[in-house]
N, C-alpha and C positions, 0 to 999 in steps of 0.2 A: 504494500500500500504506500502511496505517496501523498503527503500533505500539500495541497495546491491552494494558493490564494487566488480568488476569483473576484473580479470587479464586474458587477452587473450594470451595464449601461442603462438598462430599462428602469432600474430602481435606484441607481446611484449609490449602491451598497457594495461592501466588500465582505466576502465570506471565506472561511478556510474550511475546506472539505478534504476527506480522505478518498483518493481515487485508486482504483484497482490498476496497477501498472501493467497487467496482462491485457487490458482492454483499451481501446483507443479513447481519445478525448471525447469524441462524439458519443460513444457508447456510455461513458461515465456521465456525461452531461445529460443525456436522455434519462438515465436511471434516477438522477437527482431532480428531474423535472425542469431542467434549465434550457433545453431546446426541444420543444414539442410542436410549435406552430410553424414548422418549416417543411417544405416538400423535399426532403433529402434523398440522395441517390443511393443510400445504404452502403457507404464506404467504398464506392467505386472511384471516388476522386474525379467526378465528372461535372457536377453542377456548381460547385464553389459556394453553395449556400450555407455550409457549415464552418466557414472561415472564422477563426478567432485570432485575437492579437496577443502575442507574447510580450509582456512588459519586461520580463527578466528571463535570462537563460533560454533564449529562443533556439529551437532546434535548427539544424542545417536544413535548408529547403530540399525537398525530394523532387524527383522529376515531375510528379503531378502538380506540386506547388508551382513549379516553373511554367507549366503549361497553362494553368488556370488563373493564377494571380499576376497582377501587373508588377513591373519592377518597383514602382513606388510602394505598393502594398507589401512586397517582400522586404523592402528596406525598412518599413515601419514595424515589421515583426509579425505580419499576418501569415498564418499557415492554415492548411486544411485540417480540421479537427478529426476527420475520418481516417487519416493516414498517420497520425502522430500519437505516440504513447506518453503518458505522464513520466516526467523525470524529476529529480530532486531540485528544490529551490526554484521552482517555476511559478510565475505569476501571470495570469491571463486576464484579458478583458473579453467579454462576450457582447458583440454588437446587438443592439435592439432590433427587432423586426416587427413589422405590422402584423396584427392578428388577422386570420382569415375566417371571420364569422360574419357573413352577410345575410341579413334578414330584416325585412320591413313588412309590417302587416298592412295589407291593403284595405282591410275592413275591420270595424269594431263589432260587427254582428257575431252572434255565437258561432262557435266552431262545430262543424258537422263531423269532421274526421281529420286525422293527421296521418300521413304516409311518410315513411322514412326509408331511404335507400342507404344502407350502411355499406359504402364502398371501401375498397382497400386503400384508396388514395383520398377520396373525399366522401363526406356525408352530405346528402341532399334531402330536403324535406319539402312537403307541400301541405298547407293547412287550408282546408276547404270550409268556407263560411256558409251560413244559412242563406245569405243573399247571393250565393253562387260565385262570389269573388274567391280568387285563389291567391294565397300568400306563400311565397317560396323563399327558401334560404339554402345556404351551403357553407360548409366549413371543411377544413382539413381533418382527416382522421387523426386523432392525437397519438395513435400508435406508430405514426410514420417514422419516428426516430429509431424504431426497432427494425426497420426494413421497409423498402418501398414496395415489395411484393409479398405474396402469400408465403413462399418458401422461407424467406429470411424471418418473417414474422413468427412462423411456427417454430423455427430453430431457436429464436429468442425465448419463446414460451417454454420450450423443452429444457432449457438450461437450468431452470429452477422453478419451484412452486411460487417463489416470490415474484419472478418475472411474469409468470402466467397471470397471477393475481393482479399485477400492475397493469397489464394490458386490459384485463377485464374492468378494473376500476376506472381506468382512463376513459374507455368508450362508454361505459354506463354513465359516468359523470357527464360526458358530452351529450348523450341522449337526454339526460335529466335537464341539462341546460337548455336544450332545444325545446323541451316540453315547457319549461319555465318561461322562456322567451315568447313562446306561442301563447302563454297565458291560459292554457287549457290542460288540465290533468285528469279530466273525466271523459273526454270525447273518445270514440273508438280510435285505436292506434294499430296500424299494421307496419311491421318492420321487415324489410327484405335485405338479403345480402348473400354472398357466397358462403359455402359451408364453413370455411375457416373463420370468417368474420362472425358468423352466427355462433359457432362454438366458443370463440373468445368472448363474445358479448355475454353469453350465458354463463361463462366460467367453467365450461366443460373441459375434460381432459382431451388434449389434441393429438396424443400419440397415434391414434388410429388413422388420422389424416396425414401423418408425417412419413409413414413407412408403408411399403407394399404389404398387402394388396389394397390398401387405402379403403377400408370399409367404414361405414357409418353405423353408429349406434343410436344417434338422434336423427329423426327424419322430419321434424317440424310438423306443419299442418295442425298446430294446436296453439292454445293461448298460454301465456306465461305471465306470472306476477313476480317481479324481482325485488323491488324496494319501494319505499314510500314516495320517492321522487319520480318514479316512472309508473304510469297507469298500466293496467292489464293490457297486454298487447298480443296480437296474433302474428305468428310467423308462418308464411306459406310453406308448402312442402319442399323439402330438399329432394333432388332427383338423382343424385349420384355424388361420389366423393368430391368432385370438383364442379358440379353443376347444382346450384343452390336455389334458395328461395327467391333470389333476384330474377332467375330465369323462369321459374314457375309463375311469378307475378307478371313478368314480361309476356309470356305466352298467353296468359289470361287476357291481357290488354289486346294483343294481336287478334286473338280469336273473337273477342267481343266487339272490336272496333273496326276491323278491316271491312272494306266495302264488298268484296266478293268472297265466295266460298270455295274458290278453286284450289285444288291440290295437284301436285305437291308444291310446297313453298319452303324457303330457307329463312330461318331466323338467326341472326348473328348479333351477339352483344360483345362489342369490342372495347376492352379496357386493359387493365393489368393482366387479367386472364381473358382469353377469348373463348366464349361459349357459343357453340353452334348447334342448332336443332334443325334437323330435316324432317318436316312433317309430311309424310307420304300420303296419308289420308286421315280421316277424323279419329282413327283409333291406333295409328302407327306413328310414333315419335322416336326418331333416332337422335341421340345427342352425344356430344363429346366436348372436351375442353382441352385447351392448349395454352401453355405459358407464353404470353406475348411480351412480358415485361412492361414497365410503366411508361414507355416512350409515347404511346398514344395519349397518355394523360399529361404529357409535357415534362415528366420526371426522368432524370438521368441524362437529359440532353443539356448541352452546355448553357444555353439560354432559354431552356424550357420553362413553362409555367402551367399550373393546373387550372387557373381561372382566366376567363376572358374579360378582364377589366379594361379600362381605357388605355392602360399601358401594356397591353398584351395584343400582339398581332395574331389574328386567327386566319387570315387569308392574304395572299400576295397577288399582285396584278402585274401584267406585262403591258406596258404602254410604249408608244413610239420613242419615248426618251429613256426607256429601260424599265427596271424593276421599281415598283412602288407598293405602298400598302402599310408600312410601319408607321405607328402613330406619332412617335417622337424620338429624340435621341436616345434616351434611357428607356429601353423597352425589353420585354421578353416575348417568347414565341410559344403559342399553344401547340398541341399535337397536330391539330388540323392545319395550323400555319406551316409546320414543317412539311406536311404532305403536299400542301399547295405549292410551296417553294420548290420542292424537289420535282414535282410534276412539271413546272415551268422550265426547269433546267433540262429535263429530259426532252421536252418539246424543242428547245433551242439546240439540243445536241451537245450542250456543255457537260452533261453527264451521260456516260454510256450505260447500257442496260445492266452492267455489272456494278454500277455505282461509283465509277471512277471519273474524275474530272478529265476532260479532253477539250480539244479546240472545236467549238461549235461551228456549224455551217449555216445556220439561220441568219438572215440579214441583221437581226437585232442582237445576235449572239455577241458581237464584238463589244457593244456597249455594256452588256452584263459581265462579260468575261474580263473587262478591265478591273473588276472588283476582286479578281482571283489572285491570291498571293500565298505562296508556301502551302498549297493544298487546302486553303481556306477561302471561302467566298465571303468577303467582308460587305456587310450591309451598311455599317457605319464604321468608324474607327475602332470601336470596341466590340460590336456585335457581329458575329460571323457564323457561317455554316461550316462545320468541320467534316472531315472524312469519317470520323467516328460517329457523328450524328447520323450521317447517311447510312452507315452500316447498321445502326440500331433500328432504323426504320425498315431497312431491308430484311432484318431478322423477323420483324413483326409481319411483314408481307409473306415471307416464307412460311411462317407458322400458320397463318391464315389459309394459305393455299393448301398446305398439307391436310389440315383438318377438314376443309370442304371436300377435297378430292377423296379423302378417306370415307366420309359419310356417303358420298355419292356411290362409291364402289360397293360399300356394304348394302346399300339400298338397291343396287342394280340399275341406277339411273345415270343420266348425263345432264349437263347444264341445259341442253335443249328441252329437257322435260320440265324444268323448273318454271313455274308460272309467275312467282313473285319472290323477290329477295327483300327482306326487312332488316335493315341495319340499325341497331340500337347503340347507345353510348353517347357520351357528351360530345365527342369529336365529330360525330355524324351530323351535328347541328350546323356545322360550317363547311365540311368537306363536300365536294361536288362529285356526282357519279362519274363524270368524265375523268376526274383525277384518279379515282380508283381503277379505272380501265387503263389510264396512262401508266400508273405505277405497277400494274399487273396483279392487283388484288382480284379483279374480275376479268373474264374474257371480253373481248370487243363485242359490242352489241347488247350487253346486259344492262346498260344504264337505264334504258326505257322500262325495264322490269324492276328497278331498284327503288325502294322507298326508304328515306332516312326518317326514323320514327322517334329519335331523341331518347330520353331516359324512360324506357318502358318499365323498368323495375319500379320507379316512382309512380308512374301512371297506373301500373297494375296494382300497386299497393293501395292507392286511393280508390280504385275500382272495387277492390276486395273489401274496403272499409264500408262501402255503401250498398253493394249489390249482392243480395243473397244468392242469386243465380250464379254469379261469378265465383262465390265461395264454394258452392256445391260443385261447380265444374273443376276448380283447381284441386279439390279434395280427391277427385277421381283420376287426376292426371298421372299419378305415379304408376297406376296399373297399365297405362298406355305407353309408358316411356321405356325404351331400351337404352341403357347407358353403355357407351363403348369407350373403354379406356385406351386412349391413343398411346399412352406410355408403355403399354404391354407389347411385347414383341419387338421386332427390329424395324418396323415401318418408319418410325420417326428418324432413327439414325441413318437408315439407308437412303432416305429420300430428301432430307432437309437441304443438303448442299445444292441439288439441282434446282431448287426453288429460290435460291439466293440470286435472283435476277429481277430487274424491274420489268418483267413481262409475265403474262399468264402462262404457266406450264401445264399443259393438258397431258397427263401421263399416258393415257390410252388413246390419244388422238381421236376421241369420240365426239368432239365438236369441231365444226369447220373453222 
């Protein structure tokens, strides 16, 4: 253990704490509750949002420090907390950050119901009022400091009972805060989330989710009463080890709100995990899940952001004078913003299909290519697109292609047979269907069949609050679902590399 003196910029106080020298500064600070409201990249040294200032005995900069931090920051003693370990006689300062809790009530009329989507990265909610007004809010999942995705979150929980209880306490307190801010602790409440988030929220043992064969002992589809700060809530059914209540809620919304009854259709919820459901007919649901990483949420990318505030760019544009779209000098980029930017670079030929920078042939390519220096495309003097960012998006695309192809193969169908594709997730509110074709997520010609349906987990939760028919339907869903574990066998390892291209790879050449 090391005694570390810490100056908190947010409270203008100094504390002396004992840090575990075997864990990074970021891990220690999270355990003490000192960095929780930040979208961290889980120790990958990519986002720079865990930087701390060493006032004394600053460590020698590591390569990641040199890549992420400016020469001036390095000179002042800033280092990345996720790659440095506590040493003797060190004193640090923790920069203050803005909190991510955005909620404004649109109506003072009584609440009819409250739906909450407990996401791995963000928590979103909708309060429905008696006058039909909808008040919405969102905040970061306070567990983020333990890992940006499910695997690292589960690993943290498995380290000790204290860690697991910490994650449960954090998220229950946040849900209690949401209920308090909403001003309603008696209206019906539905909470959806993936299995890991549900388990951690309820305080359940997570070992069964962490190791093969990844079985579930808790299946949801029931009401829970946890503590006085949280009213009795309903959790929709979990459908498999990695397909949770967020997907059953989303499917409920699709089934009850879509305009036509045609089958088969694809439902894809893209976030930290990618869940895909192929609905062959009214009684046959094939589903799977694939780890996509937090890139679509804007996490783990150098200038990524989880929220679309005024200082976040969610879409880029190509004009006669070159690239445009960023709001101001100091800005960050959402997941859909990265997709938009990479799509433009592919159209200009500045990126090849393998994700490498090259000399573009489009007439406008020269104006954009002037921003290219040392394998980085600079949007401003400080904000740039790196080769690593491109690779992370390419991994997401490859995982998506693999999962979809696998489901189609198991169902004996091709893309020609699909009547509709419903894409859920926050990033789908801004990305365009043409971008997904350009990037190779979907084959050419599928844009006309694609609908971006936003946060269906939240919409479905609200529906399940109010509609008894919807509740009855979702209760019978588990009997119709066949969960296919993509991690079993060699399919993933054998096919991943060939999908690492910004073009749709049809393995069986069954579509034109």
